[in-house]
N, C-alpha and C positions, 0 to 999 in steps of 0.2 A: 476568458477561460470559451474555448472552441473544441471544434472538432474541426478533423480535418481526412482528405482520401485522396487518393492518387492512380491513376494509373500509367505504364508506361509501357510501350510496343516497343520489345527488344527488337523486333526485324525493324522498325523504322517507319512502319502503317502508323495509320490514325485510328485511335483508341475511339471506341464507340461511347461519344459525350453521355447518352442519355446511360450507360452506366454510372457515371460518376453521383446520376440526380438521385439513381435508383440506393445508389450505397451512404447519398447523405441523408435520404429518409430514414434509413437505419439509425442517426445519429443524431436527429432532430433534437431531442433532448439535450445536447452537449449546446447547440446554438440555437436559443429559439427567437432570436432578435433579426436574424436576416442570414441569407444565403448566400454565393456566389460561383461559378463554376469559368473556368479559363482553360482553354486549349490550343493547341498550337503544334505542328507538326507533329511528334511519336509521342507528347504528354498530354494528360488530361490532369486538372487540380482541381478538388471543391472543397468549400469551406461551409460550415454554417458556425454564427457566430454569437456569442455572447459577451453583448459591449458591455467592456469595464473600461478601457482608456481612449481616449479621444472617440467619442461616442459618434460624432456627424463623419468623420474623418478617415476611418481606421477599417475601412471594407477590403475584404479578401476574398477571391487571392489579389496580392499584389504585384506590381512589377515596378522597377526601378525605370528612372525617367530617362535612360538608353533602351529602354525596353528588351535588354538579353538577360535580365534577370527575375523570374519570377517564384514568390513564395507562397504556402499556406503553413500556417502558423496557431498552434495550440499552447497557449500559456499567458506568463506574463514575465516579463525583464525588468525587475525591479530598477536595474540602476541607469536605465535607459536616458534619464535625462542627463548625466554625466559623460556618457558616453554620446551622445547625441553633441553634446557643445563642444567634444574634442573634435567630432567629426566636420561640424561646422567652420573650427578654426582651420579644419586643414583642407578646406573649400566645400564641403558636400553642400547643395541646396535640397532643404526637404520642404516636401510638397505637403506632411499630414503633422501631426503631433504624437502619432503612435511608436511602439516600439516596435511594431512590425518592420516599417520602413527602417529603423535603425540596426535591424539585424541583416536586411538587405545591404546597407549601405559599408555595413563591417564586415558582406562576405565579397562586397563587389574590392575591397583594400585588400582584406588580409586572407580572402579564401576560407579552406575549413579549418584556420586557426581560430576564426570570429568566436567559436563555440569559449575560447578560454577567457576572454572579455567579458562573458556574459552573466549573471547574478541573477540567477531568475528559475523558475519551474517551467520546462518547455519540451517541447516536441515540432520539429518543422522539416519542411522539402524546400527544397530551390531547386527550381532548372533553370540551368544556364546554357543557354543557346549558342554560346560560341564554343562549348565546348561537349557541346552534347551530352552533358551528365546531370544525373540526377542525386543530388547532395539530402542525406538524412540525419538528424541527428537528435539525442535524447538528456534532457538534464542528467546532473552529475549522481543526484539521490535517486533516481526514477519515479519522481513527484508524478509527472505525465506518461501517458501509456503512449507507445506507438508498435503497431503492430504490421506484418508483411506475409503475403503468400510466398511461400519458398517455390521458383518456378521450375526447380528440380521435381519437387511432388505435385505440382498443379501443371500447371498451362506452359511448358518451357520459353513460349513468346512473349508472356506477359507479366510484369511485375507490378501488382497491385498491393497497396497499402492505406491504411487506415488507422483512426485512433481507436475502435472499437473492433471486434474480430465479428460482430455480427454486421458490421459494414461488408467487410471482405467476403461472407458468404452471401451478399448481395450480387457479387458479381458471378457469372454462370462457369467461370473456369474455374474458380476455387469449389474444391470437392470436401461434402461435411462426413469425418470421421474423424473418431477418438482417438487420441494417440494414446496407450495405456502405459508407455514408460510415464507421459506425463502425470495421467491421471495418480500413478503410483509416486511419483515425486510430492504429489500435492498431500497423500495418505500419508506421507512422511514427514514432511518438512511444512504441511500447510500451503504449501505451495509448488508450483513448478518451477523451475529453474531456467532462467532465462538463459538462451533463447528460447526452450522449449517451452510449450503450451499444452492445453488437455485437449488440443486438436493437434490430428498429423498435417505435417506440414506448414503447421501457420507459424510465423515467430516471432516474438517479443524482440527487439532492440533493446539491447541490454542497458542498464544506467550508466550514465559516462560512456556511452558509445558513439560512434556516428560512422556513415557507410556511403559509399558513393558506387553507383552504377553507371559504367560508361561502356560502351561498345560490346553489351552483354556480359559484361563480366561485373560481379558484386565483391568490393573490397570492403571489410567490416575491423573497426581499429579503435583500442581506449584511449580517450582523452584526459581521463582523469578517473584514479582509482583511490579507496580508501587506505590509508595506510595508515599501522603503529611502528612503535619500536622504532621511533625516531625522534625521540624530544631533543631537541634544539638547545632548550632552555628549561631551569629547573628553578621554579618560581615558588616562592613562600604561600603558603595559604593567603596572606591578605593580596600578595600582588594577583596570584590565580582568579581569587575572587572578582576584583577592580576589573582586570581586563575583559574575564567573562561578561561583568555587568556592562560593560560597553559596548560588548559584543550584540549583547542580545536588546539592548538598545537601540543602535544602529541596526538590527538585523529588524525589530518591529517597526522602526519609523520606515525604514523602507517597505514594507509590507502594509502599509497603509496609507500608499500611495494609488490614489482611485479615483475617477471622475463619478463614482456612484456610491453610496452610503455603506459602510463595512463595520460588518458586527464581529460578535465572536461567540465563540462555544466556551461554555463554562460546564466544567465535571465535577467542579467541587473537589478535586484531586491537586498537587504541587502546581503543576505544568502551565495547565490552561487557565488557572487562577493569578499566575504571575503576567502571562499574558495579557492576560485584562488588567492588570494593577500598571501593566505598562503603558497600555492604551489609554485608560484613563488619564495616569501622569503626565498625556501629550496632548489632551484636549479639555477642554472646558464642559462642552456638549456631554449629554448621557449619553453611553454605549450601551448598545442594543446586545443584552446575552441571551443564549438560547441552551438549553439543557435538557436531558432526557431523567424521566423519574420513575422510577416502579413500584408495584404494591407491594413487593417481599422484601423484607430489613435484608436478605442476603444480597441482595442486589442494588438495592435504591441509594442514594449519596444526596440526595434534595434538598437534606439539612444543612449538608456543607456548602452545595450550591447558593442557596438563599443568604448562609450565612458572608459568604465573600462576596456577593451581590449587595447588602446591603453595607457591609464595610466599606465598598468599594462607589456607592452608588449608582449602579446601573439598572437600567429599565430590563426587567429580567422577562424571558417566557420561558414556560417548559411546557413540555408534553409527557403526559402519562402513559406507558407503553406497558400495556397485558398481554399476557400468554395469549391469549386470543387475536390482539391485533400481527402481533411476531406471523404468527401461522397463517395468517391472511394474507402478508405481505411477503412471506419467503419467497412467492415465485416469483416475484417481480423483483426480488433483491437476485436472486441466482441469473436471472435473464440480464440483468447489468452487471452481474461479478462476472460470468463469462468462464465462470470455474467451480470444479468442487469446492465447499467450504466446510470446518468441521464445529463451526459454533452458530449459534443465530446471533452473535454480536454484532454483525451489521445490520441486521432489520431494525433496530430501535436508531441507528443512526439514518438510514435512509429514511424512517417518520421525521429526524428530526428534520434532516434538509427539507423536508417537503414545509414544516412549520417556518423555518426559514422565506424559502419561496415565496409563502402566502402572507408572510409580514413586511415581504417589499424588500427584501434584501438577496444582493445577487451575491454577495463575498461575506467569510467568515474568516476568521483567525481562530487556529486551533493547536493546539500544544503536543501534536505529533513528534517524535524523535528526539524527546528529552529522555525519554527513559534509556534510546539505543547508545547515545553520545554521549552522556552522563550517566551511566551504569545506573539504572532504578529500578529495574526489572527483580522482581524476587528469585529469578533464574540466578542472575550474578550472586544473591545472597546464597541461594540452595548449592552452587558451586564450590564456592569459600570453604560452605562449612563441611561438605563433602572432604574435600580436601584437609581439613581440619580433621575430620574423623577418622580418615585414612591412616593420618600418621598415629594415631593409637584407637586399633581398629577393636580392642578389647573393651573400650569405654563404654560404660553404661549413659556415663551423662550428657557428652557430646553429641550423641542423636537425637536427643530432646528438645534441641535447636531445632532441629526439623519441623519437630510437631509443633516448636512455637510457630513456625515457619509459616505453616498453613491448615490453620485453625479450620477455613472453610473447606478444606479437603474431608470429610467424616469418616470415606472408605479407609481411608489413608490413616488415619488416627487411632484407625482400631484392628490395623493388620498386627503383627508380632513383628519383634525386632529383625528376624531372618527376612520376613517377606521384606521391610525397609531396607535392610543391607543388600539385598539385590535388585530392588527397586532403584535406588541412588547410587548403584555402582560406587563402592567404596574398594575393592579390592586393588591392592596393589597392579594386577595388570591392567588396570583401565585409566591410572592416571599418564600415562604418556599417550593417549587417544587425543588424535590434535580434537576430537568432537566431547571429548569428557565434558564439556559443560551443558550439551543437549541430547547426551546419551539419555538419560530420564525420560524428556518430554518425548523424544523421537520414538521409543523403546515402548512407550505408551499410545502412541500414533499410530505406529507400526500395529499393533492389536487390532486396527480396523481391517486389514486384510485377511484375517481369517474368516470374515465372510466374501472372498472372491470366489465367482464359482472355478470350478476345476478347469474348463475353459482357459480363465484368466489367467490363474496360476500356471499352466503350461505355457501360454504367448509370454510369460515375464520370465520365466525361466533362464535363471543364470544373470538375469540385470539385477543390479546392487547400485541402489540410487546414492550410497555412502561412498560408493569406490568412485563412482562419478562426479561426486562434489570432491571428494579429495586432492582429483587433478585440474581441480581448479584452484585450490589453494595459492596463494602467492606467495612467492619467493621470501625464506627467512620467517613465514608465520610460526614455522616451530620453534623459532627464536624469540617473538613476541611474548610477553608478561600473558600468564594465565588468563589474568581479566582483560586483554585485550583480544584474546583470542575468541572468547566470549561475546565482545561485543562488535568483533568481527560478523560473525557468523547471525548476528541478530539482526544487524543493520546492514547487509548486504543478503541476506536471502528472508528473512519474515518480514521487514519494515517493505522493502519496496513489491513483494509477490503480494503481501496480505493485508498488512497494515494501511499501506499507502495505495492500496487497489481495491480489493474487496472490501475493506471496511473504510475506505478512503474516498478517490477520485468518483468511483462509478457509486458510492452511495451519495455523493454531491451533487455530482452531474447528475445523477439520474433525476433530480430535481433542480438540474441547471441552476445550481450553487458553484461556485469557486471558492476551495479550500486554500489556504495561505499558512505556510507552517516556519515562524521563525524561526526556531532550534535546528532548521534545516537550512540555513543559511551555509553555502561551504566553504567560507570562511570561519564562521565558528565552529562547523564540525571540523576543521584541519587544525584548528587550537585547541578542541577538545581532546581529541587525538594526540595532542601531544603532553597533554596533563599527565601528572602520574595516577597511578591506578587508588592508591589509596586518598589521594584526591577527590576522587568521585564515590569511592564507598570506603570511610571512615569505618573500621571496625564493621560494622552489620547497618551504618547509618547511610541509606543509600543518599545519592545525588546530595554529599555532603556537601559540596564547593557552589552549587546552585544555590541551596539556603543561606549559605553564609552569603552570596553574593546580594540575594535578594529577598531572604523570606523576611526582613522587617518589612516589607509593605504587606503583609497579610497577618491573620489574625494568627496566634499562636495554636490554637486549637487546628488548624489546616497547615500551618506550615508543620507542625510536629505529629500529626496525623500518621498510624499506621498503612501504608500505602496500600488501598482497596484496588484489585485489577478489575477493570471494566468486564463485566459478563453481565449474560441476559438468560433469562430460561429457555432452556432446550428441549428437552424431549417433553414435558408437557405441551408447549404449544403447537408440536406437531401432532401428536398423540393422544390429547385431550386430558381429563381427569374420570371423566364418565361419568360427572356430574355438573358443574358451573362453566367448564369450559370443555366446548365440541371439539371432536376430533375434524380437521379440515378434509373436506373432502377427496381433494388431490392424491392426499397422506394414504386413504383406503387405495385407491387406484394405484399408484407408483408403487405402493409396499406389496402390493398383490402379487401371489407367486404369478400370475400370467405376465404382469410388465416386468417384475424381476427376469422371467427367463427370456421376456422378447427381447431386453438390451443386453444380456448376457454377461453383465459383470458381476455381479451379485447373484449367489447361492441362496434360491428361493428357499430351501430348508433352513441355513445360518440365520437368515434374516428372521423369518416365521419364530426362531427359538426366542430371539431378542423380544420381539413384540408379542409373544406369550408371556414372558416374564416382567415386561410391563400389565399387561393387562393382570395378570394373577397379584398385583401389587408388592411385588420386590423390588428392592431398592435399584436403580440403576445409577449405577458412578461414571467419573468422568469418562473411562474407556467406555462404556456403553453409550453415553450422550453423544461421544464425537463419533462413535461408530453411526449412530441414528442418525446424526445429520448428514455425516458423509457421504451415506448412502441415498438418503431422500436426495441429497442435493446434485449427484451424480443421476441418478433417476430423471430429475426434474431438468437436469443440461442436455438429457438423452432426447426429451421429449421436445425441448424447446428448439434445440439447433440439428440433431440430427432425422426427427421425424419428419418423414415428406409433406405431414399437412401444416 
């Protein structure tokens, strides 16, 4: 895993090579092992390397033997040995053992269609001397990031790209300004919708997309997209379980390919535990596993983590994460996330990746993606219950299912039925809404916008993130099964923009650790999309087919336990408790009326009311917790990226 940057002078002039070095310094954490710059004609490419494959021969930027193609690449191509063998049989002579050279050879043979052959997680750029074009591409699920400064918003003579936004800001042609619509989307969906980001004129190449810049023209296209409603076969539960097992074992084996040791995260839940079980089934050596523990039982899963470790015989390390430590690292978290966030959950994962690195590991496998592709989130159960309730809205028993679903949301438990009915959208008019599954979540998040300043509200007048999103829904979306509609929204919005970014790549690579995700092998994702929804959730039994396929590998107490969503302490980490946990000084500063008025996004009066509520010892529920984290993270982002100092 690595970091990449590049500059293309759209006038045909020579870009300043020293700018590439300045950009690379901003993302040195992504590649502390080596760095390189290649420049010729109108293009300059840069690379910082985290050495995983072909430690001696995989230096970048890399050129092909003919010297007409040049690549800077971030990621791993897990099927590169098979692709390499095919290229050798077709006459290609390789000089390295790296997957980077395989991409170059495939591009030389197939052009932009080469990405369809790649099984991996990647973002790369290839300069073609003969064609005088720059080709960029990003993996199907959005595991690896790739950003560029839109020339129309910055310098029309320069196309600048990088793995992270902070590297773009190291180039003097890239202006620093918030995109209020991007911020507004984060405060709706937890993430901005690619290509939009939190910064004006900074674009994210969307997952499953490629682009080419030639003669000053930018062309962007989709080469892969997640599709449902195309079931080509009707498998029995046993057949589906067997094929899912084969896909997962194959995917996990591929992601163990490495020239350095590989460890694994172990959350104590089903997904990461099964990854660990499959790894230990493939090796006699003790696997190193890593996990986060919390002081409070509300968040802690360490007893299950230790149980799985004992059962599978792993060498286990854990880090205890306290509210004070969360508050302490929160500014670093935001600098790496490059976006507002609404929960502190990324902070413990940032500290966990530091433990991994200090333990001598560069690579970990994790269980991300299973909930999205196999229907594991409470949100999917919730939508099913809401539809069940809506068929008999006067029932006194059906809404009790929602109480059982969220025992940890005490404020919600205490609300009268009329409130819950409105909150969960059980009216007949809501059933045909394409976003039915996500309405309660988004409505709760939107509550943060009551803290906007008058100026922010005025500048956002007429903008509705949901209207924009509806225009991007795929053809045939309305005909998909309702469960699949919910899956699509989760897998294409929250997963790439938050789970794999703010909570994934950025927290891992912030400490120079590569994450690999067996559940996100695109062959497995495509297979899961063809399964019938009832095989993913049988009644209210989430990930039914996954448990049937591999549940026997784990203790029954882990396989059958009620799903516990990963969360971390929010308000107490940032505001303290007045006794044992101090309030971080930066919070006092950034939440002060002077700082709030300086950046102008939020109303100092509205925020002060929230802070007074906390000081008076009154309960702060989920909505207020998200508001606090959202406001503070936006303020941190402004200080770190917009302040001239």
